[in-house]
Biopython code that builds the backbone (N, CA, C, O; Angstrom):
import numpy as np
from Bio.PDB.StructureBuilder import StructureBuilder

atoms = [
    (1, "UNK", "N", (6.106, 41.406, -14.555)),
    (1, "UNK", "CA", (6.018, 42.760, -14.033)),
    (1, "UNK", "C", (7.064, 43.635, -14.722)),
    (1, "UNK", "O", (8.186, 43.202, -14.985)),
    (2, "UNK", "N", (6.682, 44.829, -14.996)),
    (2, "UNK", "CA", (7.612, 45.790, -15.646)),
    (2, "UNK", "C", (8.640, 46.292, -14.614)),
    (2, "UNK", "O", (8.284, 46.985, -13.661)),
    (3, "UNK", "N", (9.902, 45.938, -14.815)),
    (3, "UNK", "CA", (10.913, 46.282, -13.821)),
    (3, "UNK", "C", (11.183, 47.776, -13.767)),
    (3, "UNK", "O", (11.538, 48.300, -12.711)),
    (4, "UNK", "N", (11.020, 48.479, -14.899)),
    (4, "UNK", "CA", (11.204, 49.929, -14.916)),
    (4, "UNK", "C", (10.155, 50.606, -14.048)),
    (4, "UNK", "O", (10.463, 51.509, -13.270)),
    (5, "UNK", "N", (8.912, 50.158, -14.191)),
    (5, "UNK", "CA", (7.822, 50.732, -13.413)),
    (5, "UNK", "C", (8.061, 50.461, -11.940)),
    (5, "UNK", "O", (7.803, 51.319, -11.096)),
    (6, "UNK", "N", (8.563, 49.242, -11.623)),
    (6, "UNK", "CA", (8.818, 48.871, -10.229)),
    (6, "UNK", "C", (9.894, 49.745, -9.643)),
    (6, "UNK", "O", (9.747, 50.229, -8.521)),
    (7, "UNK", "N", (10.996, 49.968, -10.382)),
    (7, "UNK", "CA", (12.054, 50.819, -9.883)),
    (7, "UNK", "C", (11.572, 52.251, -9.653)),
    (7, "UNK", "O", (11.934, 52.908, -8.677)),
    (8, "UNK", "N", (10.736, 52.709, -10.597)),
    (8, "UNK", "CA", (10.225, 54.090, -10.468)),
    (8, "UNK", "C", (9.364, 54.170, -9.199)),
    (8, "UNK", "O", (9.430, 55.164, -8.475)),
    (9, "UNK", "N", (8.558, 53.139, -8.922)),
    (9, "UNK", "CA", (7.680, 53.214, -7.703)),
    (9, "UNK", "C", (8.477, 53.175, -6.427)),
    (9, "UNK", "O", (8.103, 53.831, -5.456)),
    (10, "UNK", "N", (9.580, 52.419, -6.391)),
    (10, "UNK", "CA", (10.332, 52.367, -5.171)),
    (10, "UNK", "C", (11.178, 53.616, -4.928)),
    (10, "UNK", "O", (11.524, 53.921, -3.786)),
    (11, "UNK", "N", (11.511, 54.338, -5.999)),
    (11, "UNK", "CA", (12.282, 55.563, -5.907)),
    (11, "UNK", "C", (11.453, 56.753, -5.503)),
    (11, "UNK", "O", (11.950, 57.676, -4.859)),
    (12, "UNK", "N", (10.156, 56.735, -5.890)),
    (12, "UNK", "CA", (9.310, 57.894, -5.662)),
    (12, "UNK", "C", (9.182, 58.296, -4.153)),
    (12, "UNK", "O", (9.277, 59.482, -3.838)),
    (13, "UNK", "N", (8.974, 57.339, -3.238)),
    (13, "UNK", "CA", (8.893, 57.753, -1.839)),
    (13, "UNK", "C", (10.188, 58.405, -1.356)),
    (13, "UNK", "O", (10.145, 59.380, -0.605)),
    (14, "UNK", "N", (11.315, 57.889, -1.771)),
    (14, "UNK", "CA", (12.601, 58.456, -1.357)),
    (14, "UNK", "C", (12.795, 59.815, -1.912)),
    (14, "UNK", "O", (13.259, 60.723, -1.221)),
    (15, "UNK", "N", (12.429, 59.978, -3.212)),
    (15, "UNK", "CA", (12.481, 61.294, -3.829)),
    (15, "UNK", "C", (11.585, 62.299, -3.163)),
    (15, "UNK", "O", (11.977, 63.439, -2.912)),
    (16, "UNK", "N", (10.371, 61.863, -2.877)),
    (16, "UNK", "CA", (9.412, 62.730, -2.168)),
    (16, "UNK", "C", (9.962, 63.139, -0.789)),
    (16, "UNK", "O", (9.886, 64.307, -0.409)),
    (17, "UNK", "N", (10.509, 62.182, -0.056)),
    (17, "UNK", "CA", (11.054, 62.472, 1.234)),
    (17, "UNK", "C", (12.202, 63.453, 1.137)),
    (17, "UNK", "O", (12.276, 64.389, 1.934)),
    (18, "UNK", "N", (13.102, 63.268, 0.181)),
    (18, "UNK", "CA", (14.247, 64.178, 0.025)),
    (18, "UNK", "C", (13.775, 65.549, -0.343)),
    (18, "UNK", "O", (14.284, 66.537, 0.186)),
    (19, "UNK", "N", (12.787, 65.648, -1.263)),
    (19, "UNK", "CA", (12.275, 66.936, -1.686)),
    (19, "UNK", "C", (11.605, 67.652, -0.543)),
    (19, "UNK", "O", (11.758, 68.864, -0.388)),
    (20, "UNK", "N", (10.860, 66.913, 0.267)),
    (20, "UNK", "CA", (10.188, 67.478, 1.431)),
    (20, "UNK", "C", (11.190, 68.018, 2.442)),
    (20, "UNK", "O", (11.053, 69.131, 2.951)),
    (21, "UNK", "N", (12.226, 67.178, 2.725)),
    (21, "UNK", "CA", (13.249, 67.625, 3.684)),
    (21, "UNK", "C", (14.025, 68.822, 3.186)),
    (21, "UNK", "O", (14.360, 69.712, 3.968)),
    (22, "UNK", "N", (14.319, 68.862, 1.893)),
    (22, "UNK", "CA", (15.003, 70.005, 1.317)),
    (22, "UNK", "C", (14.150, 71.243, 1.464)),
    (22, "UNK", "O", (14.652, 72.292, 1.867)),
    (23, "UNK", "N", (12.882, 71.148, 1.148)),
    (23, "UNK", "CA", (11.945, 72.287, 1.246)),
    (23, "UNK", "C", (11.846, 72.805, 2.698)),
    (23, "UNK", "O", (11.824, 74.013, 2.933)),
    (24, "UNK", "N", (11.787, 71.880, 3.653)),
    (24, "UNK", "CA", (11.725, 72.276, 5.080)),
    (24, "UNK", "C", (12.981, 72.963, 5.507)),
    (24, "UNK", "O", (12.933, 73.980, 6.200)),
    (25, "UNK", "N", (14.154, 72.406, 5.092)),
    (25, "UNK", "CA", (15.441, 72.977, 5.464)),
    (25, "UNK", "C", (15.568, 74.378, 4.880)),
    (25, "UNK", "O", (15.987, 75.295, 5.587)),
    (26, "UNK", "N", (15.220, 74.570, 3.613)),
    (26, "UNK", "CA", (15.287, 75.864, 2.961)),
    (26, "UNK", "C", (14.334, 76.884, 3.648)),
    (26, "UNK", "O", (14.661, 78.057, 3.835)),
    (27, "UNK", "N", (13.169, 76.374, 4.000)),
    (27, "UNK", "CA", (12.155, 77.237, 4.670)),
    (27, "UNK", "C", (12.662, 77.697, 6.016)),
    (27, "UNK", "O", (12.544, 78.875, 6.354)),
    (28, "UNK", "N", (13.238, 76.764, 6.809)),
    (28, "UNK", "CA", (13.775, 77.111, 8.112)),
    (28, "UNK", "C", (14.929, 78.123, 7.970)),
    (28, "UNK", "O", (15.038, 79.083, 8.732)),
    (29, "UNK", "N", (15.766, 77.873, 6.983)),
    (29, "UNK", "CA", (16.879, 78.777, 6.720)),
    (29, "UNK", "C", (16.378, 80.170, 6.341)),
    (29, "UNK", "O", (16.941, 81.168, 6.791)),
    (30, "UNK", "N", (15.347, 80.250, 5.536)),
    (30, "UNK", "CA", (14.784, 81.524, 5.136)),
    (30, "UNK", "C", (14.198, 82.267, 6.358)),
    (30, "UNK", "O", (14.381, 83.474, 6.516)),
    (31, "UNK", "N", (13.489, 81.507, 7.213)),
    (31, "UNK", "CA", (12.901, 82.135, 8.415)),
    (31, "UNK", "C", (14.042, 82.659, 9.309)),
    (31, "UNK", "O", (13.939, 83.744, 9.882)),
    (32, "UNK", "N", (15.103, 81.897, 9.419)),
    (32, "UNK", "CA", (16.238, 82.321, 10.251)),
    (32, "UNK", "C", (16.881, 83.606, 9.680)),
    (32, "UNK", "O", (17.239, 84.515, 10.428)),
    (33, "UNK", "N", (17.013, 83.658, 8.390)),
    (33, "UNK", "CA", (17.652, 84.796, 7.768)),
    (33, "UNK", "C", (16.722, 85.998, 7.873)),
    (33, "UNK", "O", (17.191, 87.111, 8.110)),
    (34, "UNK", "N", (15.403, 85.801, 7.701)),
    (34, "UNK", "CA", (14.471, 86.879, 7.841)),
    (34, "UNK", "C", (14.447, 87.447, 9.228)),
    (34, "UNK", "O", (14.376, 88.662, 9.416)),
    (35, "UNK", "N", (14.509, 86.540, 10.234)),
    (35, "UNK", "CA", (14.468, 87.049, 11.612)),
    (35, "UNK", "C", (15.802, 87.707, 11.933)),
    (35, "UNK", "O", (15.833, 88.658, 12.714)),
    (36, "UNK", "N", (16.919, 87.229, 11.354)),
    (36, "UNK", "CA", (18.199, 87.906, 11.612)),
    (36, "UNK", "C", (18.230, 89.293, 11.025)),
    (36, "UNK", "O", (18.915, 90.169, 11.553)),
    (37, "UNK", "N", (17.508, 89.516, 9.950)),
    (37, "UNK", "CA", (17.485, 90.861, 9.381)),
    (37, "UNK", "C", (16.797, 91.893, 10.309)),
    (37, "UNK", "O", (17.039, 93.097, 10.228)),
    (38, "UNK", "N", (15.954, 91.374, 11.167)),
    (38, "UNK", "CA", (15.261, 92.242, 12.153)),
    (38, "UNK", "C", (16.185, 92.623, 13.317)),
    (38, "UNK", "O", (15.931, 93.601, 14.020)),
    (39, "UNK", "N", (17.267, 91.837, 13.517)),
    (39, "UNK", "CA", (18.150, 92.047, 14.653)),
    (39, "UNK", "C", (19.575, 92.276, 14.089)),
    (39, "UNK", "O", (20.246, 91.338, 13.659)),
    (40, "UNK", "N", (19.997, 93.516, 14.106)),
    (40, "UNK", "CA", (21.311, 93.867, 13.504)),
    (40, "UNK", "C", (22.487, 93.095, 14.130)),
    (40, "UNK", "O", (23.447, 92.749, 13.441)),
    (41, "UNK", "N", (22.398, 92.830, 15.443)),
    (41, "UNK", "CA", (23.523, 92.099, 16.077)),
    (41, "UNK", "C", (23.661, 90.662, 15.523)),
    (41, "UNK", "O", (24.752, 90.093, 15.553)),
    (42, "UNK", "N", (22.595, 90.100, 15.037)),
    (42, "UNK", "CA", (22.693, 88.719, 14.453)),
    (42, "UNK", "C", (23.224, 88.736, 13.043)),
    (42, "UNK", "O", (23.674, 87.700, 12.555)),
    (43, "UNK", "N", (23.192, 89.875, 12.362)),
    (43, "UNK", "CA", (23.711, 89.899, 11.004)),
    (43, "UNK", "C", (25.200, 89.687, 10.942)),
    (43, "UNK", "O", (25.710, 89.158, 9.954)),
    (44, "UNK", "N", (25.913, 90.093, 11.986)),
    (44, "UNK", "CA", (27.356, 89.936, 11.984)),
    (44, "UNK", "C", (27.735, 88.424, 11.860)),
    (44, "UNK", "O", (28.717, 88.113, 11.186)),
    (45, "UNK", "N", (27.002, 87.501, 12.474)),
    (45, "UNK", "CA", (27.377, 86.124, 12.442)),
    (45, "UNK", "C", (26.620, 85.396, 11.326)),
    (45, "UNK", "O", (26.971, 84.255, 11.025)),
    (46, "UNK", "N", (25.620, 85.982, 10.710)),
    (46, "UNK", "CA", (24.795, 85.312, 9.749)),
    (46, "UNK", "C", (25.055, 85.698, 8.320)),
    (46, "UNK", "O", (26.034, 86.382, 8.020)),
    (47, "UNK", "N", (24.222, 85.282, 7.474)),
    (47, "UNK", "CA", (24.339, 85.505, 6.037)),
    (47, "UNK", "C", (23.819, 86.851, 5.724)),
    (47, "UNK", "O", (22.706, 87.206, 6.111)),
    (48, "UNK", "N", (24.631, 87.636, 5.003)),
    (48, "UNK", "CA", (24.169, 88.991, 4.596)),
    (48, "UNK", "C", (24.106, 89.125, 3.097)),
    (48, "UNK", "O", (23.457, 90.053, 2.614)),
    (49, "UNK", "N", (24.731, 88.266, 2.334)),
    (49, "UNK", "CA", (24.708, 88.337, 0.855)),
    (49, "UNK", "C", (25.047, 86.995, 0.270)),
    (49, "UNK", "O", (25.705, 86.179, 0.915)),
    (50, "UNK", "N", (24.603, 86.756, -0.953)),
    (50, "UNK", "CA", (24.986, 85.596, -1.727)),
    (50, "UNK", "C", (26.105, 85.931, -2.716)),
    (50, "UNK", "O", (26.609, 85.055, -3.419)),
    (51, "UNK", "N", (26.479, 87.190, -2.758)),
    (51, "UNK", "CA", (27.524, 87.637, -3.737)),
    (51, "UNK", "C", (28.884, 87.197, -3.212)),
    (51, "UNK", "O", (29.222, 87.434, -2.052)),
    (52, "UNK", "N", (29.668, 86.547, -4.088)),
    (52, "UNK", "CA", (31.003, 86.104, -3.760)),
    (52, "UNK", "C", (31.961, 86.522, -4.877)),
    (52, "UNK", "O", (31.545, 86.784, -6.005)),
    (53, "UNK", "N", (33.229, 86.577, -4.544)),
    (53, "UNK", "CA", (34.222, 86.964, -5.555)),
    (53, "UNK", "C", (34.449, 85.899, -6.598)),
    (53, "UNK", "O", (34.589, 86.216, -7.779)),
    (54, "UNK", "N", (34.488, 84.671, -6.205)),
    (54, "UNK", "CA", (34.857, 83.565, -7.082)),
    (54, "UNK", "C", (33.878, 82.400, -6.917)),
    (54, "UNK", "O", (33.161, 82.319, -5.920)),
    (55, "UNK", "N", (33.855, 81.481, -7.924)),
    (55, "UNK", "CA", (33.053, 80.272, -7.782)),
    (55, "UNK", "C", (33.483, 79.439, -6.569)),
    (55, "UNK", "O", (32.631, 78.843, -5.910)),
    (56, "UNK", "N", (34.776, 79.385, -6.263)),
    (56, "UNK", "CA", (35.249, 78.654, -5.101)),
    (56, "UNK", "C", (34.673, 79.194, -3.791)),
    (56, "UNK", "O", (34.291, 78.437, -2.898)),
    (57, "UNK", "N", (34.621, 80.542, -3.703)),
    (57, "UNK", "CA", (34.016, 81.149, -2.508)),
    (57, "UNK", "C", (32.493, 80.889, -2.509)),
    (57, "UNK", "O", (31.886, 80.752, -1.447)),
    (58, "UNK", "N", (31.902, 80.825, -3.672)),
    (58, "UNK", "CA", (30.501, 80.494, -3.786)),
    (58, "UNK", "C", (30.182, 79.074, -3.318)),
    (58, "UNK", "O", (29.169, 78.820, -2.667)),
    (59, "UNK", "N", (31.095, 78.152, -3.680)),
    (59, "UNK", "CA", (30.930, 76.795, -3.247)),
    (59, "UNK", "C", (31.075, 76.662, -1.710)),
    (59, "UNK", "O", (30.323, 75.945, -1.051)),
    (60, "UNK", "N", (32.068, 77.380, -1.184)),
    (60, "UNK", "CA", (32.245, 77.387, 0.278)),
    (60, "UNK", "C", (30.976, 77.953, 0.977)),
    (60, "UNK", "O", (30.572, 77.453, 2.027)),
    (61, "UNK", "N", (30.383, 78.955, 0.408)),
    (61, "UNK", "CA", (29.156, 79.499, 0.949)),
    (61, "UNK", "C", (28.006, 78.475, 0.877)),
    (61, "UNK", "O", (27.199, 78.370, 1.801)),
    (62, "UNK", "N", (27.948, 77.733, -0.223)),
    (62, "UNK", "CA", (26.928, 76.704, -0.383)),
    (62, "UNK", "C", (27.056, 75.644, 0.727)),
    (62, "UNK", "O", (26.055, 75.197, 1.286)),
    (63, "UNK", "N", (28.283, 75.258, 1.031)),
    (63, "UNK", "CA", (28.542, 74.276, 2.049)),
    (63, "UNK", "C", (28.108, 74.867, 3.408)),
    (63, "UNK", "O", (27.457, 74.194, 4.207)),
    (64, "UNK", "N", (28.480, 76.138, 3.653)),
    (64, "UNK", "CA", (28.107, 76.850, 4.892)),
    (64, "UNK", "C", (26.582, 76.883, 5.058)),
    (64, "UNK", "O", (26.076, 76.653, 6.156)),
    (65, "UNK", "N", (25.861, 77.163, 3.991)),
    (65, "UNK", "CA", (24.422, 77.248, 4.022)),
    (65, "UNK", "C", (23.855, 75.891, 4.416)),
    (65, "UNK", "O", (22.925, 75.813, 5.219)),
    (66, "UNK", "N", (24.419, 74.811, 3.846)),
    (66, "UNK", "CA", (23.970, 73.467, 4.164)),
    (66, "UNK", "C", (24.187, 73.120, 5.596)),
    (66, "UNK", "O", (23.312, 72.564, 6.260)),
    (67, "UNK", "N", (25.397, 73.462, 6.090)),
    (67, "UNK", "CA", (25.694, 73.237, 7.498)),
    (67, "UNK", "C", (24.775, 74.020, 8.423)),
    (67, "UNK", "O", (24.295, 73.487, 9.423)),
    (68, "UNK", "N", (24.525, 75.289, 8.090)),
    (68, "UNK", "CA", (23.650, 76.112, 8.909)),
    (68, "UNK", "C", (22.204, 75.585, 8.880)),
    (68, "UNK", "O", (21.480, 75.673, 9.872)),
    (69, "UNK", "N", (21.805, 75.044, 7.738)),
    (69, "UNK", "CA", (20.479, 74.403, 7.674)),
    (69, "UNK", "C", (20.320, 73.262, 8.636)),
    (69, "UNK", "O", (19.293, 73.132, 9.301)),
    (70, "UNK", "N", (21.349, 72.424, 8.711)),
    (70, "UNK", "CA", (21.312, 71.326, 9.604)),
    (70, "UNK", "C", (21.317, 71.807, 11.071)),
    (70, "UNK", "O", (20.565, 71.285, 11.893)),
    (71, "UNK", "N", (22.149, 72.782, 11.389)),
    (71, "UNK", "CA", (22.263, 73.304, 12.723)),
    (71, "UNK", "C", (21.004, 74.047, 13.132)),
    (71, "UNK", "O", (20.678, 74.081, 14.319)),
    (72, "UNK", "N", (20.305, 74.627, 12.214)),
    (72, "UNK", "CA", (19.031, 75.310, 12.509)),
    (72, "UNK", "C", (17.954, 74.262, 12.736)),
    (72, "UNK", "O", (17.105, 74.422, 13.613)),
    (73, "UNK", "N", (17.982, 73.200, 11.958)),
    (73, "UNK", "CA", (16.950, 72.123, 12.093)),
    (73, "UNK", "C", (17.162, 71.363, 13.387)),
    (73, "UNK", "O", (16.216, 71.179, 14.152)),
    (74, "UNK", "N", (18.398, 70.909, 13.654)),
    (74, "UNK", "CA", (18.701, 70.183, 14.888)),
    (74, "UNK", "C", (19.606, 71.075, 15.715)),
    (74, "UNK", "O", (20.808, 71.161, 15.465)),
    (75, "UNK", "N", (19.028, 71.730, 16.689)),
    (75, "UNK", "CA", (19.776, 72.733, 17.458)),
    (75, "UNK", "C", (20.725, 72.153, 18.513)),
    (75, "UNK", "O", (21.613, 72.848, 19.008)),
    (76, "UNK", "N", (20.537, 70.924, 18.837)),
    (76, "UNK", "CA", (21.370, 70.322, 19.923)),
    (76, "UNK", "C", (22.606, 69.691, 19.303)),
    (76, "UNK", "O", (22.506, 68.688, 18.595)),
    (77, "UNK", "N", (23.790, 70.284, 19.570)),
    (77, "UNK", "CA", (25.072, 69.774, 18.976)),
    (77, "UNK", "C", (25.343, 68.298, 19.396)),
    (77, "UNK", "O", (25.900, 67.519, 18.623)),
    (78, "UNK", "N", (24.951, 67.953, 20.587)),
    (78, "UNK", "CA", (25.192, 66.525, 21.077)),
    (78, "UNK", "C", (24.369, 65.582, 20.233)),
    (78, "UNK", "O", (24.871, 64.514, 19.881)),
    (79, "UNK", "N", (23.141, 65.906, 19.888)),
    (79, "UNK", "CA", (22.321, 65.071, 19.060)),
    (79, "UNK", "C", (22.897, 64.931, 17.675)),
    (79, "UNK", "O", (22.945, 63.834, 17.119)),
    (80, "UNK", "N", (23.354, 66.092, 17.093)),
    (80, "UNK", "CA", (23.962, 66.059, 15.744)),
    (80, "UNK", "C", (25.208, 65.156, 15.755)),
    (80, "UNK", "O", (25.419, 64.374, 14.828)),
    (81, "UNK", "N", (26.018, 65.267, 16.794)),
    (81, "UNK", "CA", (27.214, 64.420, 16.865)),
    (81, "UNK", "C", (26.849, 62.969, 17.052)),
    (81, "UNK", "O", (27.521, 62.106, 16.489)),
    (82, "UNK", "N", (25.833, 62.658, 17.802)),
    (82, "UNK", "CA", (25.414, 61.306, 18.003)),
    (82, "UNK", "C", (24.830, 60.668, 16.746)),
    (82, "UNK", "O", (24.977, 59.466, 16.524)),
    (83, "UNK", "N", (24.162, 61.488, 15.921)),
    (83, "UNK", "CA", (23.544, 60.980, 14.685)),
    (83, "UNK", "C", (24.552, 60.810, 13.550)),
    (83, "UNK", "O", (24.306, 60.047, 12.616)),
    (84, "UNK", "N", (25.680, 61.511, 13.621)),
    (84, "UNK", "CA", (26.648, 61.487, 12.507)),
    (84, "UNK", "C", (27.060, 60.074, 12.064)),
    (84, "UNK", "O", (27.061, 59.804, 10.863)),
    (85, "UNK", "N", (27.416, 59.148, 13.002)),
    (85, "UNK", "CA", (27.834, 57.858, 12.523)),
    (85, "UNK", "C", (26.775, 57.066, 11.697)),
    (85, "UNK", "O", (27.119, 56.208, 10.885)),
    (86, "UNK", "N", (25.531, 57.374, 11.926)),
    (86, "UNK", "CA", (24.467, 56.639, 11.201)),
    (86, "UNK", "C", (24.394, 57.066, 9.785)),
    (86, "UNK", "O", (24.022, 56.262, 8.930)),
    (87, "UNK", "N", (24.728, 58.294, 9.478)),
    (87, "UNK", "CA", (24.678, 58.729, 8.030)),
    (87, "UNK", "C", (26.025, 58.897, 7.415)),
    (87, "UNK", "O", (26.119, 59.019, 6.194)),
    (88, "UNK", "N", (27.080, 58.910, 8.195)),
    (88, "UNK", "CA", (28.442, 59.091, 7.597)),
    (88, "UNK", "C", (28.819, 57.993, 6.673)),
    (88, "UNK", "O", (29.629, 58.202, 5.770)),
    (89, "UNK", "N", (28.261, 56.815, 6.862)),
    (89, "UNK", "CA", (28.649, 55.649, 6.004)),
    (89, "UNK", "C", (27.513, 55.198, 5.125)),
    (89, "UNK", "O", (27.552, 54.105, 4.560)),
    (90, "UNK", "N", (26.471, 56.054, 5.003)),
    (90, "UNK", "CA", (25.296, 55.695, 4.188)),
    (90, "UNK", "C", (25.407, 56.471, 2.846)),
    (90, "UNK", "O", (25.317, 57.699, 2.818)),
    (91, "UNK", "N", (25.597, 55.754, 1.793)),
    (91, "UNK", "CA", (25.762, 56.367, 0.470)),
    (91, "UNK", "C", (24.600, 57.260, 0.110)),
    (91, "UNK", "O", (24.796, 58.349, -0.428)),
    (92, "UNK", "N", (23.366, 56.806, 0.406)),
    (92, "UNK", "CA", (22.195, 57.641, 0.039)),
    (92, "UNK", "C", (22.149, 58.954, 0.794)),
    (92, "UNK", "O", (21.758, 59.979, 0.235)),
    (93, "UNK", "N", (22.542, 58.935, 2.047)),
    (93, "UNK", "CA", (22.574, 60.164, 2.830)),
    (93, "UNK", "C", (23.694, 61.123, 2.301)),
    (93, "UNK", "O", (23.513, 62.341, 2.279)),
    (94, "UNK", "N", (24.790, 60.572, 1.901)),
    (94, "UNK", "CA", (25.866, 61.412, 1.370)),
    (94, "UNK", "C", (25.470, 62.019, 0.011)),
    (94, "UNK", "O", (25.788, 63.173, -0.277)),
    (95, "UNK", "N", (24.775, 61.227, -0.815)),
    (95, "UNK", "CA", (24.307, 61.743, -2.090)),
    (95, "UNK", "C", (23.258, 62.838, -1.848)),
    (95, "UNK", "O", (23.256, 63.849, -2.550)),
    (96, "UNK", "N", (22.393, 62.654, -0.890)),
    (96, "UNK", "CA", (21.410, 63.674, -0.550)),
    (96, "UNK", "C", (22.076, 65.000, -0.088)),
    (96, "UNK", "O", (21.624, 66.086, -0.452)),
    (97, "UNK", "N", (23.117, 64.894, 0.689)),
    (97, "UNK", "CA", (23.851, 66.049, 1.131)),
    (97, "UNK", "C", (24.453, 66.790, -0.090)),
    (97, "UNK", "O", (24.398, 68.017, -0.170)),
    (98, "UNK", "N", (25.019, 66.028, -1.022)),
    (98, "UNK", "CA", (25.605, 66.667, -2.192)),
    (98, "UNK", "C", (24.554, 67.385, -3.016)),
    (98, "UNK", "O", (24.842, 68.409, -3.635)),
    (99, "UNK", "N", (23.294, 66.838, -3.030)),
    (99, "UNK", "CA", (22.217, 67.476, -3.779)),
    (99, "UNK", "C", (21.866, 68.830, -3.102)),
    (99, "UNK", "O", (21.625, 69.824, -3.786)),
    (100, "UNK", "N", (21.844, 68.849, -1.774)),
    (100, "UNK", "CA", (21.542, 70.093, -1.075)),
    (100, "UNK", "C", (22.621, 71.162, -1.337)),
    (100, "UNK", "O", (22.321, 72.327, -1.599)),
    (101, "UNK", "N", (23.884, 70.718, -1.255)),
    (101, "UNK", "CA", (24.986, 71.686, -1.544)),
    (101, "UNK", "C", (24.853, 72.178, -2.994)),
    (101, "UNK", "O", (24.976, 73.375, -3.252)),
    (102, "UNK", "N", (24.610, 71.284, -3.914)),
    (102, "UNK", "CA", (24.486, 71.647, -5.361)),
    (102, "UNK", "C", (23.351, 72.649, -5.540)),
    (102, "UNK", "O", (23.512, 73.624, -6.274)),
    (103, "UNK", "N", (22.199, 72.435, -4.883)),
    (103, "UNK", "CA", (21.092, 73.383, -4.996)),
    (103, "UNK", "C", (21.471, 74.739, -4.449)),
    (103, "UNK", "O", (21.149, 75.758, -5.061)),
    (104, "UNK", "N", (22.144, 74.781, -3.318)),
    (104, "UNK", "CA", (22.658, 76.057, -2.808)),
    (104, "UNK", "C", (23.609, 76.709, -3.789)),
    (104, "UNK", "O", (23.500, 77.905, -4.060)),
    (105, "UNK", "N", (24.518, 75.956, -4.309)),
    (105, "UNK", "CA", (25.536, 76.488, -5.223)),
    (105, "UNK", "C", (24.864, 77.042, -6.499)),
    (105, "UNK", "O", (25.286, 78.069, -7.030)),
    (106, "UNK", "N", (23.837, 76.362, -6.972)),
    (106, "UNK", "CA", (23.102, 76.788, -8.163)),
    (106, "UNK", "C", (22.504, 78.195, -7.899)),
    (106, "UNK", "O", (22.576, 79.085, -8.747)),
    (107, "UNK", "N", (21.915, 78.360, -6.701)),
    (107, "UNK", "CA", (21.300, 79.620, -6.298)),
    (107, "UNK", "C", (22.353, 80.712, -6.223)),
    (107, "UNK", "O", (22.145, 81.824, -6.708)),
    (108, "UNK", "N", (23.501, 80.381, -5.604)),
    (108, "UNK", "CA", (24.562, 81.377, -5.472)),
    (108, "UNK", "C", (25.148, 81.741, -6.799)),
    (108, "UNK", "O", (25.434, 82.912, -7.047)),
    (109, "UNK", "N", (25.339, 80.772, -7.663)),
    (109, "UNK", "CA", (25.883, 81.051, -9.015)),
    (109, "UNK", "C", (24.939, 81.970, -9.765)),
    (109, "UNK", "O", (25.385, 82.912, -10.420)),
    (110, "UNK", "N", (23.645, 81.715, -9.680)),
    (110, "UNK", "CA", (22.674, 82.590, -10.378)),
    (110, "UNK", "C", (22.724, 84.047, -9.783)),
    (110, "UNK", "O", (22.653, 85.032, -10.519)),
    (111, "UNK", "N", (22.846, 84.135, -8.473)),
    (111, "UNK", "CA", (22.956, 85.435, -7.838)),
    (111, "UNK", "C", (24.165, 86.221, -8.238)),
    (111, "UNK", "O", (24.160, 87.451, -8.221)),
    (112, "UNK", "N", (25.222, 85.494, -8.606)),
    (112, "UNK", "CA", (26.493, 86.097, -9.031)),
    (112, "UNK", "C", (26.567, 86.174, -10.567)),
    (112, "UNK", "O", (27.641, 86.393, -11.128)),
    (113, "UNK", "N", (25.437, 85.995, -11.233)),
    (113, "UNK", "CA", (25.403, 85.968, -12.678)),
    (113, "UNK", "C", (26.509, 85.057, -13.256)),
    (113, "UNK", "O", (27.153, 85.365, -14.259)),
    (114, "UNK", "N", (26.685, 83.939, -12.571)),
    (114, "UNK", "CA", (27.647, 82.916, -12.998)),
    (114, "UNK", "C", (29.046, 83.475, -13.151)),
    (114, "UNK", "O", (29.820, 83.017, -13.993)),
    (115, "UNK", "N", (29.364, 84.454, -12.345)),
    (115, "UNK", "CA", (30.694, 85.116, -12.281)),
    (115, "UNK", "C", (31.163, 85.612, -13.596)),
    (115, "UNK", "O", (32.360, 85.600, -13.883)),
    (116, "UNK", "N", (30.194, 86.071, -14.447)),
    (116, "UNK", "CA", (30.508, 86.687, -15.707)),
    (116, "UNK", "C", (31.080, 88.088, -15.474)),
    (116, "UNK", "O", (30.601, 88.796, -14.587)),
    (117, "UNK", "N", (32.059, 88.496, -16.220)),
    (117, "UNK", "CA", (32.622, 89.831, -16.117)),
    (117, "UNK", "C", (32.415, 90.639, -17.359)),
    (117, "UNK", "O", (32.838, 91.793, -17.422)),
]
sb = StructureBuilder()
sb.init_structure("model")
sb.init_model(0)
sb.init_chain("A")
sb.init_seg("    ")
for serial, (resi, resn, name, xyz) in enumerate(atoms, 1):
    if name == "N":
        sb.init_residue(resn, " ", resi, " ")
    sb.init_atom(name, np.array(xyz, "f"), 0.0, 1.0, " ", f" {name:<3s}", serial, name[0])
structure = sb.get_structure()
């Protein structure tokens, strides 16, 4: 059996699942942002721009977006806290989180024209 083909086949369901979860998280975040734009009082606590002064501030915003995505998806703080031990020590979950943050940072960097002056 071709081991490369086998590895590719076992990776595909995981990749599909990650991509699907990322798409759902981004969609939920978009819906939340869109609904917040309809309610001015919600804009104070929510996201109003992707523009940041520095790449470091952009990265902090990317982390915040990722956290907000999780909080929007799982609204019960007790459930989030209970689930944390199961993924906190799972390398694949931590890698998936870094991919989500990197995707957000890529979007923010593009919105800031890569901080070119």
